[in-house]
Every structure is written in structure tokens, then in C-alpha cells.
C-alpha positions as a Markdown table, in Angstrom:
| # | Residue | x | y | z |
|---|---|---|---|---|
| 1 | Met | -2.1 | -10.9 | 15.6 |
| 2 | Arg | 0.9 | -10.2 | 13.5 |
| 3 | Thr | 0.6 | -8.8 | 10.0 |
| 4 | Ser | 3.3 | -8.1 | 7.5 |
| 5 | Asn | 1.7 | -4.8 | 6.5 |
| 6 | Pro | 4.2 | -2.3 | 8.0 |
| 7 | Val | 1.2 | -0.2 | 9.1 |
| 8 | Leu | -0.7 | -3.0 | 10.8 |
| 9 | Thr | 1.8 | -4.7 | 13.0 |
| 10 | Asp | 1.2 | -6.0 | 16.5 |
| 11 | Arg | 3.2 | -3.1 | 17.9 |
| 12 | Ala | 1.3 | -0.6 | 15.9 |
| 13 | Leu | -2.1 | -2.0 | 17.0 |
| 14 | Ala | -1.0 | -2.1 | 20.7 |
| 15 | Lys | 0.2 | 1.5 | 20.4 |
| 16 | Ala | -3.0 | 2.5 | 18.7 |
| 17 | Ser | -5.1 | 1.0 | 21.5 |
| 18 | Thr | -3.0 | 2.8 | 24.1 |
| 19 | Glu | -3.2 | 6.2 | 22.4 |
| 20 | Leu | -7.0 | 5.9 | 21.9 |
| 21 | Gly | -7.5 | 5.4 | 25.6 |
| 22 | Glu | -7.5 | 1.6 | 25.8 |
| 23 | Gly | -5.0 | -0.6 | 27.4 |
| 24 | Pro | -3.2 | -3.0 | 24.9 |
| 25 | Gly | -4.9 | -6.4 | 25.1 |
| 26 | Ala | -7.7 | -5.2 | 27.3 |
| 27 | Pro | -11.3 | -5.7 | 26.2 |
| 28 | Ile | -12.8 | -2.6 | 24.6 |
| 29 | Ile | -16.3 | -1.7 | 25.6 |
| 30 | Val | -18.0 | 0.9 | 23.5 |
| 31 | Asp | -21.5 | 1.5 | 22.3 |
| 32 | Ala | -22.7 | -0.7 | 19.5 |
| 33 | Gly | -22.8 | 2.2 | 17.1 |
| 34 | Glu | -19.3 | 3.2 | 17.9 |
| 35 | Arg | -17.4 | 0.0 | 17.4 |
| 36 | Phe | -14.9 | -0.9 | 14.7 |
| 37 | Thr | -16.8 | -2.6 | 11.9 |
| 38 | Val | -15.7 | -4.2 | 8.6 |
| 39 | Val | -18.2 | -2.1 | 6.7 |
| 40 | Gly | -17.0 | 1.1 | 8.3 |
| 41 | Thr | -13.4 | 0.3 | 7.5 |
| 42 | Ile | -14.3 | -0.5 | 3.9 |
| 43 | Gln | -16.1 | 2.8 | 3.6 |
| 44 | Arg | -13.1 | 4.6 | 4.9 |
| 45 | Ser | -10.9 | 2.6 | 2.5 |
| 46 | Ala | -13.1 | 3.7 | -0.3 |
| 47 | Ile | -12.7 | 7.4 | 0.7 |
| 48 | Leu | -9.0 | 7.0 | 0.7 |
| 49 | Leu | -9.0 | 5.3 | -2.7 |
| 50 | Val | -11.1 | 8.2 | -4.1 |
| 51 | Leu | -8.5 | 10.6 | -2.8 |
| 52 | Val | -5.7 | 8.5 | -4.4 |
| 53 | Ile | -7.5 | 8.6 | -7.7 |
| 54 | Ala | -8.2 | 12.4 | -7.4 |
| 55 | Gly | -4.5 | 13.0 | -6.6 |
| 56 | Gly | -3.6 | 10.7 | -9.5 |
| 57 | Trp | -5.4 | 12.9 | -11.9 |
| 58 | Val | -3.5 | 15.9 | -10.7 |
| 59 | Gly | -0.1 | 14.0 | -10.8 |
| 60 | Trp | -0.9 | 12.7 | -14.3 |
| 61 | Asn | -1.4 | 16.3 | -15.6 |
| 62 | Leu | 1.8 | 17.5 | -14.0 |
| 63 | Val | 4.0 | 15.3 | -16.2 |
| 64 | Asp | 5.0 | 17.2 | -19.4 |
| 65 | Val | 5.1 | 15.5 | -22.8 |
| 66 | Thr | 7.2 | 17.6 | -25.2 |
| 67 | Glu | 6.4 | 18.3 | -28.9 |
| 68 | Leu | 9.3 | 16.1 | -29.8 |
| 69 | Gly | 7.6 | 13.2 | -28.2 |
| 70 | Ser | 9.6 | 12.9 | -25.0 |
| 71 | Val | 8.5 | 12.9 | -21.4 |
| 72 | Thr | 9.9 | 15.1 | -18.7 |
| 73 | Thr | 10.1 | 13.3 | -15.4 |
| 74 | Pro | 9.2 | 15.7 | -12.6 |
| 75 | Gly | 12.1 | 16.6 | -10.4 |
| 76 | Trp | 9.8 | 16.5 | -7.3 |
| 77 | Leu | 9.1 | 12.8 | -7.6 |
| 78 | Met | 11.9 | 11.7 | -5.2 |
| 79 | Pro | 11.4 | 14.4 | -2.6 |
| 80 | Ser | 7.7 | 13.7 | -2.7 |
| 81 | Ala | 8.3 | 10.0 | -2.2 |
| 82 | Leu | 10.4 | 10.7 | 0.8 |
| 83 | Ala | 7.9 | 13.1 | 2.3 |
| 84 | Leu | 5.1 | 10.5 | 1.9 |
| 85 | Val | 7.3 | 7.8 | 3.5 |
| 86 | Ala | 7.8 | 10.2 | 6.5 |
| 87 | Leu | 4.0 | 10.8 | 6.7 |
| 88 | Ala | 3.4 | 7.1 | 6.6 |
| 89 | Phe | 5.8 | 6.5 | 9.5 |
| 90 | Leu | 4.1 | 9.3 | 11.4 |
| 91 | Thr | 0.8 | 7.5 | 11.0 |
| 92 | Phe | 2.5 | 4.3 | 12.1 |
| 93 | Phe | 4.0 | 5.9 | 15.3 |
| 94 | Lys | 0.9 | 8.0 | 16.0 |
| 95 | Pro | -2.1 | 5.9 | 15.0 |
| 96 | Ala | -4.5 | 8.3 | 16.6 |
| 97 | Leu | -3.6 | 10.8 | 13.9 |
| 98 | Ala | -4.8 | 8.5 | 11.1 |
| 99 | Pro | -8.2 | 10.3 | 10.6 |
| 100 | Val | -6.1 | 13.3 | 9.6 |
| 101 | Thr | -2.9 | 11.9 | 8.2 |
| 102 | Ala | -4.4 | 9.1 | 6.2 |
| 103 | Pro | -6.4 | 11.3 | 3.8 |
| 104 | Ile | -3.4 | 13.7 | 3.4 |
| 105 | Trp | -1.2 | 10.7 | 2.6 |
| 106 | Ala | -3.8 | 9.3 | 0.2 |
| 107 | Leu | -4.0 | 12.6 | -1.8 |
| 108 | Gly | -0.3 | 13.0 | -1.9 |
| 109 | Glu | 0.4 | 9.4 | -2.8 |
| 110 | Gly | -2.2 | 9.8 | -5.6 |
| 111 | Val | -0.3 | 12.7 | -7.1 |
| 112 | Leu | 2.9 | 10.7 | -7.0 |
| 113 | Val | 1.3 | 7.5 | -8.4 |
| 114 | Gly | -0.4 | 9.6 | -11.1 |
| 115 | Ala | 2.9 | 11.1 | -12.3 |
| 116 | Ile | 4.6 | 7.7 | -12.3 |
| 117 | Ser | 1.7 | 6.2 | -14.2 |
| 118 | His | 1.9 | 8.8 | -16.9 |
| 119 | Val | 5.6 | 8.1 | -17.4 |
| 120 | Tyr | 4.8 | 4.4 | -17.8 |
| 121 | Glu | 1.9 | 5.1 | -20.1 |
| 122 | Phe | 4.1 | 7.3 | -22.3 |
| 123 | Gln | 6.5 | 4.3 | -22.7 |
| 124 | Phe | 3.9 | 1.6 | -23.0 |
| 125 | Asp | 0.5 | 2.6 | -24.4 |
| 126 | Gly | -2.4 | 1.1 | -22.4 |
| 127 | Ile | -0.3 | -0.2 | -19.5 |
| 128 | Val | -2.0 | 1.9 | -16.8 |
| 129 | Val | -5.5 | 0.4 | -17.6 |
| 130 | Gln | -3.9 | -3.1 | -17.7 |
| 131 | Ala | -2.3 | -2.5 | -14.3 |
| 132 | Ala | -5.5 | -1.1 | -12.8 |
| 133 | Ile | -7.6 | -4.1 | -14.0 |
| 134 | Ala | -4.9 | -6.5 | -12.8 |
| 135 | Thr | -4.9 | -4.9 | -9.4 |
| 136 | Val | -8.7 | -5.2 | -9.1 |
| 137 | Ala | -8.6 | -8.8 | -10.3 |
| 138 | Thr | -5.8 | -9.7 | -8.0 |
| 139 | Ala | -7.5 | -8.1 | -5.0 |
| 140 | Gly | -10.8 | -9.7 | -5.8 |
| 141 | Ala | -9.3 | -13.2 | -6.3 |
| 142 | Thr | -7.4 | -12.9 | -3.0 |
| 143 | Leu | -10.5 | -11.8 | -1.2 |
| 144 | Leu | -12.4 | -14.8 | -2.7 |
| 145 | Ala | -9.6 | -17.2 | -1.7 |
| 146 | Tyr | -9.7 | -15.8 | 1.8 |
| 147 | Gln | -13.4 | -16.0 | 2.3 |
| 148 | Ser | -13.6 | -19.5 | 0.9 |
| 149 | Gly | -10.9 | -20.7 | 3.3 |
| 150 | Leu | -8.4 | -21.5 | 0.5 |
| 151 | Ile | -5.9 | -19.2 | 2.1 |
| 152 | Arg | -5.8 | -18.8 | 5.9 |
| 153 | Ala | -3.9 | -16.3 | 7.9 |
| 154 | Thr | -2.2 | -18.8 | 10.2 |
| 155 | Pro | 0.6 | -17.8 | 12.6 |
| 156 | Gln | 3.1 | -19.5 | 10.4 |
| 157 | Phe | 1.7 | -17.8 | 7.3 |
| 158 | Arg | 1.8 | -14.4 | 9.0 |
| 159 | Lys | 5.4 | -14.9 | 10.1 |
| 160 | Ile | 6.7 | -15.9 | 6.7 |
| 161 | Val | 4.9 | -13.0 | 4.9 |
| 162 | Ser | 6.1 | -10.6 | 7.6 |
| 163 | Ile | 9.8 | -11.5 | 7.2 |
| 164 | Ala | 9.6 | -11.4 | 3.4 |
| 165 | Thr | 7.9 | -8.1 | 3.3 |
| 166 | Met | 10.3 | -6.4 | 5.7 |
| 167 | Gly | 13.2 | -7.8 | 3.5 |
| 168 | Val | 11.6 | -6.3 | 0.4 |
| 169 | Met | 11.1 | -3.0 | 2.1 |
| 170 | Ala | 14.7 | -2.9 | 3.2 |
| 171 | Val | 15.8 | -3.5 | -0.4 |
| 172 | Tyr | 13.6 | -0.7 | -1.6 |
| 173 | Leu | 14.9 | 1.7 | 1.0 |
| 174 | Ile | 18.5 | 0.9 | 0.0 |
| 175 | Asn | 17.6 | 1.4 | -3.6 |
| 176 | Met | 16.0 | 4.8 | -2.8 |
| 177 | Ala | 19.1 | 5.9 | -0.8 |
| 178 | Met | 21.4 | 4.9 | -3.7 |
| 179 | Met | 19.4 | 7.0 | -6.2 |
| 180 | Ile | 19.3 | 10.0 | -3.9 |
| 181 | Phe | 23.1 | 10.0 | -3.8 |
| 182 | Gly | 23.3 | 9.9 | -7.6 |
| 183 | Gly | 23.6 | 6.2 | -8.2 |
| 184 | Asp | 21.6 | 4.0 | -10.5 |
| 185 | Gly | 20.0 | 2.1 | -7.7 |
| 186 | Ile | 19.7 | -1.7 | -7.6 |
| 187 | Thr | 19.5 | -2.3 | -11.4 |
| 188 | Leu | 18.1 | -5.8 | -10.9 |
| 189 | Leu | 14.8 | -4.3 | -9.7 |
| 190 | Trp | 14.4 | -2.8 | -13.2 |
| 191 | Asp | 15.9 | -5.7 | -15.2 |
| 192 | Ser | 13.5 | -7.1 | -17.8 |
| 193 | Gly | 15.2 | -10.4 | -18.0 |
| 194 | Pro | 13.9 | -13.7 | -16.6 |
| 195 | Leu | 15.4 | -13.0 | -13.1 |
| 196 | Gly | 14.0 | -9.4 | -13.0 |
| 197 | Ile | 10.6 | -10.7 | -14.1 |
| 198 | Gly | 10.8 | -13.4 | -11.5 |
| 199 | Ile | 11.5 | -10.9 | -8.7 |
| 200 | Ser | 8.5 | -8.8 | -9.8 |
| 201 | Leu | 6.3 | -11.9 | -9.8 |
| 202 | Phe | 7.4 | -12.7 | -6.3 |
| 203 | Val | 6.8 | -9.2 | -5.0 |
| 204 | Val | 3.3 | -9.0 | -6.6 |
| 205 | Gly | 2.5 | -12.3 | -4.9 |
| 206 | Leu | 3.8 | -10.9 | -1.6 |
| 207 | Ala | 1.7 | -7.8 | -1.9 |
| 208 | Ala | -1.4 | -10.0 | -2.5 |
| 209 | Met | -0.6 | -12.0 | 0.6 |
| 210 | Asn | -0.6 | -8.8 | 2.6 |
| 211 | Leu | -4.2 | -8.3 | 1.5 |
| 212 | Val | -5.0 | -11.6 | 3.2 |
| 213 | Leu | -3.6 | -10.3 | 6.4 |
| 214 | Asp | -5.5 | -7.0 | 6.0 |
| 215 | Phe | -8.8 | -8.9 | 5.5 |
| 216 | Asp | -8.1 | -11.0 | 8.6 |
| 217 | Leu | -7.3 | -7.9 | 10.6 |
| 218 | Phe | -10.6 | -6.3 | 9.7 |
| 219 | Glu | -12.6 | -9.3 | 11.0 |
| 220 | Arg | -10.5 | -9.5 | 14.2 |
| 221 | Gly | -11.0 | -5.8 | 14.8 |
| 222 | Glu | -14.7 | -6.1 | 14.5 |
| 223 | Ala | -14.8 | -9.2 | 16.8 |
| 224 | Ala | -12.7 | -7.4 | 19.4 |
| 225 | Gly | -14.8 | -4.3 | 19.3 |
| 226 | Trp | -11.9 | -1.9 | 18.6 |
| 227 | Pro | -12.6 | 1.9 | 18.9 |
| 228 | Pro | -13.9 | 3.6 | 15.8 |
| 229 | Lys | -10.7 | 5.6 | 15.1 |
| 230 | Met | -9.0 | 2.3 | 14.4 |
| 231 | Met | -11.1 | 2.1 | 11.2 |
| 232 | Trp | -9.1 | 4.9 | 9.7 |
| 233 | Phe | -5.8 | 3.3 | 10.7 |
| 234 | Ala | -6.8 | -0.1 | 9.3 |
| 235 | Ala | -8.1 | 1.5 | 6.1 |
| 236 | Phe | -4.8 | 3.3 | 5.7 |
| 237 | Gly | -3.0 | 0.0 | 5.9 |
| 238 | Leu | -5.2 | -1.6 | 3.3 |
| 239 | Val | -4.8 | 1.3 | 0.8 |
| 240 | Val | -1.0 | 1.2 | 1.3 |
| 241 | Thr | -1.1 | -2.4 | 0.3 |
| 242 | Leu | -3.3 | -1.8 | -2.8 |
| 243 | Val | -1.1 | 1.1 | -4.0 |
| 244 | Trp | 1.9 | -1.1 | -3.5 |
| 245 | Leu | 0.2 | -3.9 | -5.5 |
| 246 | Tyr | -0.7 | -1.5 | -8.3 |
| 247 | Leu | 2.8 | -0.1 | -8.6 |
| 248 | Glu | 4.4 | -3.6 | -8.6 |
| 249 | Leu | 2.0 | -4.8 | -11.3 |
| 250 | Leu | 2.8 | -1.7 | -13.3 |
| 251 | Arg | 6.5 | -2.5 | -13.1 |
| 252 | Leu | 5.9 | -6.2 | -14.0 |
| 253 | Leu | 3.8 | -5.4 | -17.0 |
| 254 | Ala | 6.5 | -2.9 | -18.2 |
| 255 | Lys | 9.1 | -5.6 | -17.9 |
| 256 | Leu | 7.0 | -8.1 | -19.9 |
| 257 | Arg | 6.5 | -5.5 | -22.6 |
| 258 | Asp | 10.0 | -4.3 | -22.7 |
């Protein structure tokens, strides 16, 4: 299977199987209580989400609001983002480390997301709650559409979403590099005009489509009897998608209210 989630690609899954002691593509035979299960993966996803929320509380309180009514953006935001990207890539290249690296990433990502959320909340009162509700609603609607068969993870669907996601990621990495070297980044990403809003709507939809592939992956993993450590790896991929979806919704709502 191919999924557009950068964490849950065919290459990553094959590598994970190899590192966990199984040949890629070979049937995995383990005890019934030790298999990869959808329930077990959801439980691990919940643990990671709790860590994200806990880290978010810390990050929120690290943002200073001055007496003059201005907000001070933490200088550690960009270095932290780079460190978390590096940790995510480490998890991608070393899937067997996911039981350790995924919780660390979730806590660190939570701190980063919490700080970003506070900055947005300062500018647009109530936007964080709106984005959180929209994230839950979008994820729930996507899951319902997947379970009902309205959306199917066909090979063509996976290919299109994969190419689109990699393109968006490339743009974001270029934007980050431009900002690191003192530039303003790709201003169109922040534009609140019709084109900027259209771009955000497209990316939000793309993130939602990644959820479809994550759900499909969970079912395939359970059917194939993957080893239990893969549940942390798959849970990590799902939480990456959910955090991405939340941040994109936060940006979209900010554009709509600007």
C-alpha cells in the first residue's frame, strides 16, 4: 500500500518490517495477543494526543502577553520546529524507535503548537476553540465517509494524494528555509485574499484525505498481523496528520477573520 502520509509510506513500512525482524512482504506470524490491532493503535494514538495537549498547555503559557496588549513571539519557535522535523525524520528512517521517539515528538510538538495557538488566539479571540472543534468534526466526518464506503483508498486515490502532499511539503520546507535566512517566506501562504483562502481550503482537504489513508492502513495492518511495535509507528503517523489538520484549520480561520 502507498499512503501520502510521509510517515506511513511503502518504503517506511517495508523498512519497519525489516527492522522489527520481519522480511518485507513476508507473512508475519505472532501470538494473537501480540498482533497489530486497530484498537491498540487507536489507544496509542490517544496517548500521543494527550501528550500533545499536555505540551500545548506548557507552550501556551510560555508565550508572553505584555501590559501594553502585545504578544511576544518566542524566539525558540523556529529552532524547535526544525528539531521536531529532524525527530520526525528519525522516526521515519528508524521505525523501531517509534515507541520512544513518538512520545517525545508528541510532547515537543504540543509545546510548539501551544505557543502558535496562543499567538493566534491573541489576534483572533476564540479561534483556537473553533479550530479544535473543526478538527474533530473534520476527522469524524472523514472517518464516517470512509467507513460508509463513500471514500475509498484506491490505488489511484493514494497516488494523487501522495503527489499532492509531497508537493505541499516541499513548498513548506522552502518557506521555512526562506524564513531562516531572514526572508518573509512565501507570502501567498499567509495571504487572506481569495487565492490565499483557496490554497488553505485545498490543504485542509488534502490533510483530511491523508486521514482516509491512515484509517485504511490501520485495517490493513491488522489484517496482515503486523508486529505490535508497528502500532506506535502507525499512531505517530495519524497524530502527525491530525496536528497538521489542526494547524491548517487555524490558519484558514485566521484568514477568514482577517
